[in-house]
N, C-alpha and C positions, 0 to 999 in steps of 0.2 A: 351444760346438754344433758340430752335426754339418752341419751343411748352412751353403754362404755363398750369398748373393746380388751377382751380379754385374751392374753398370751398362750402358746403354747402348752410353758413348764407351767401355769397359771393349770391350764385346764386338765396336765397330764396330773397334778397335787389336787384338785376336787375328783376327779375320776374315782383315782389313790385313797382317798377320804373315804367316797363312799363308801367301801368293804370296809371302815376302816376303823374302831372306835372312838380314837383318840383325834380329838379336830387340829386341823393344823390350820395357819395363820391362813392358808388362799382360799380354806372350807368354810372360814368366816366370813370374811370378807363381798365371796361367792354367794353366803348368804343374805347379807348386807345391801349388796347391788341389784339380790332381785326385788329388792321393797325396794331401792331408791332410785333404780334407775328404770326409766318405761321396759329398754332390750337390751338383752345384751347380744353380744355381738363376738364372733373370733374368726380369725383370720384365716381359710380356708386355701389350706398350701401344701411344697409336698412335706412338711413336719407333721401334721393330723395327720399323715399316714399310718405313724405308726401307732397310732390309738387302736387296737385290736377290738377292742369294748368302751361301746359310750352308750350308758346306762341309760333307759329311757324315762328316766326323771330328769338326769342334765339336760340329753338331749332336746326333753319336752321345752327349756329355759333358753339354751343357745341358738343364735341364726348365725350362717356364716356366710360370710363377703368374700368371694374370690378375689385370691395375692394369686396369683401365676406370673404378675407381668414385673416380679423384684421393685416395683416402686421405690422409690426414697433410697435404694442398695448405694446407690453411688455414693450419695451426698450422707450417709450414715457412716462409711464405709472411709470415706475423705477425711470427717470428723472425727475419727477412732481415731486413726493414725496420727492426726495432728496432735492431740489433744488427752486421748485418753487410751494410748498403747498399753500402758499397764495396767491398766485391769486385763481380764479377762475377754478374749475379742465376743464369744458365743455370749459377755452377764451383758457390755458396754455397750457394743457396736448394736446385737440387735434391739436391747432397750434403744436404744435411739431411733432405728430404725421404725419398729412399733411403735412409739409416740409421734413419729413423722405420719404414717399411712394412719395413725384412728382418728390423728386432729382430719389428714383431708377427706378422710372418711366421716367426716362430724361427730367422731366419737372422742371421751373421755380412755385416759388407758387405762386399764387395770393389770400391775405388772406382777409377776413371779416375784418372791422375798429377794432373789437375786437381787436382780436390774431394781426392782424400788429402791431396796439400798444405795446402789450406783446413783440412781437419778435423785435421793435424798438427798446426796452426798455430794454430789457435783451441779444440780439445772443446768443440763448441757441450755435449754432453752430460757431459761429464763425462771422461774419462780412460781411466777402468776401462770403460766401455760401449765405448769404441774398439779397445779392445785386442784382438787374434786371434789364429789362429793362427798367421800372418806374423812375430808381436814374438816368442814363442814360441822357434821355430826358429830366427830370430836370434838367438838369447842362440849358441848355438853358433856362425854364421856368425860374427860381435865375435871369439869370442876368439881362431876360425882367423884372422881376417885381424890381430888384435893380434901373435899370436905371427910373422906371416910381415912384418908390418910391422916389427918390432922386429930385424928377421932382417935385411933387407933395410939399412935405416937402418945399421946398420954396413958395410954395400957402397956409401956411401953416396947412395942411392932414399929419400927423404923423400917421395914423393909414392906411393910404393906404394899401391896397395890393388886387389883384386879382382875383377872386373867382376862376376861372379855369382854367387849363391847354392848352394851347394855341393847343396844340393837338383836344384837345376838341372839342375848340372855331372851330378853324378850319374845326374842322368836321361837327358839327350844322350851322354855317352859308355856307356851303360850301353842304348841303340837298335841292335837285330838289323839286320839286310840285312830290307829293305822294310819295315824299321818306321819312320810315322814321332817326331815326337815325342810327339806325342799319345798314341801307342799304347804309346811306352815308359812313361807317367808312369798307366796305365792297367793295365800288365802291375805293375809295380812295384807299385801301391797294391791290389795281390790278396793282395801275396807275406805271407804268416802275421804276421812279424815287424812290417807297417807295418800291418798292423790292429789288433795287440796296441797300438802307439805312436801309433794313433787312441786307443784306447778308454783308454790315461793323460792324451792333452790334454782328451780329455773331462771330464774327473776333475779336472783342476787346471783347467780353466774354470769347474767349480762350486765350487770351494776357492776360484777368486778371486773368485768372486759373494757369497759367504760369510763375505770380505775373512778367510778360512786360510791365514797368509802363508807360513808354515814351508811348505807346499806350492811355491807357489814359487820359495820361499830354493834349496829342495831341487835343485829343475831349473834350479837357476842353478850351484847345488856342481858336479851333477855332470857338467853341457858345460862346466865348467874342466875337472875330474877327465880327462876325455875326453879332452880335449886335451895336457895334462898328461902322463900315461901314454902317449899315442899317441906324442906327442914322443919319449917313454926305449925305445918299440918294447915297452913290457912288458906282451904281452899278457893272460901269466896275472895281474898283477895289473887289469886293463881288466875280470876279471869277477869282483875281489872288492875293486872301489874303497870307498871307507871314505871314508859322505857321514853326518855327523852331521843328526842328525835330530833337529827341535825337540821336545819335551816335547809331547803333547798331554790334554788330561782326556777321562778316562773313555775311554781307549782297553782296549781287548779283548782286543790280540792283538800277541802278542812283535813288539816294533820291527824283529830280524832277520829274520822270516819279511815283517813288511811291504815291508823294504827287498827282498829277493828279488824281492817280486810287480813291485816297480815296476822291480827293473833287467832282470828278465824283458821286462816290456814298453820298456822303452830299450833295446835292441839294435840298434832300426834307425838310432837317433841313435850309436851307439857305432860303426856299420859306416858313418855317414856321415861320422867322425871319419877311421876310418881312411882312409878313398878322402882326402879332405880331404890326407891328406900321405902315399900310396901310390897314385899311377893317376892322380888329376888331373889334367889338364892347363890351367894355369895359365898364360894369353891375359895 
């Protein structure tokens, strides 16, 4: 999906973080969302009235969707009572309702940390319906973290973990003078390679929805190869990574042409991989 809907608690955390130097999980995801999706929406309902002040930088990114008719409220309430009543209602029921409303509006759902934890534990509508672009780009983060974890284990550090996703650090470290992190994310968002990458993610989403798992398998393999080739500092090979493409019935074009097209749209992912090993400040 080309759009994502952020829930009210997550927006409140983003607002709070804009006045605070410590970066929360929601604020980090918000910066990533600016780059990964074309548009970010929020449900304009009774809960937004509590926002006393919405900073202009945040307001410039968020787009309202009218939400005053309580769509899916009954369905969410019934499912909560039947299966999830042991959880706080404001967490579980609202997460279910937001998820249904987001899907109805053609958006992925960006929950606050508490609701994200509930959804991850329970998958009320199936895991495929809850996977988003955050999960796809996380594949590269996992590959990077695995490499550094193994390296630091050799130094006797078994608790090493990089604090933030590579995309968030990329946004932060590419922030120019007098720019906010949000300004930096908005500038990166419009770069040609990033636009191409978002188009690639759209194709992945369609393939997953149609249960064409080879596309997802290719993306995972490509993330692995990006890390391997970057570690070897062999950038000539990065441009010609060998990824096995699973056979697909009724293909009417050359696999090599299709692979080249995919590589062009994954240039931004490669750039993140290089940044992770050459220039990234690890705290």
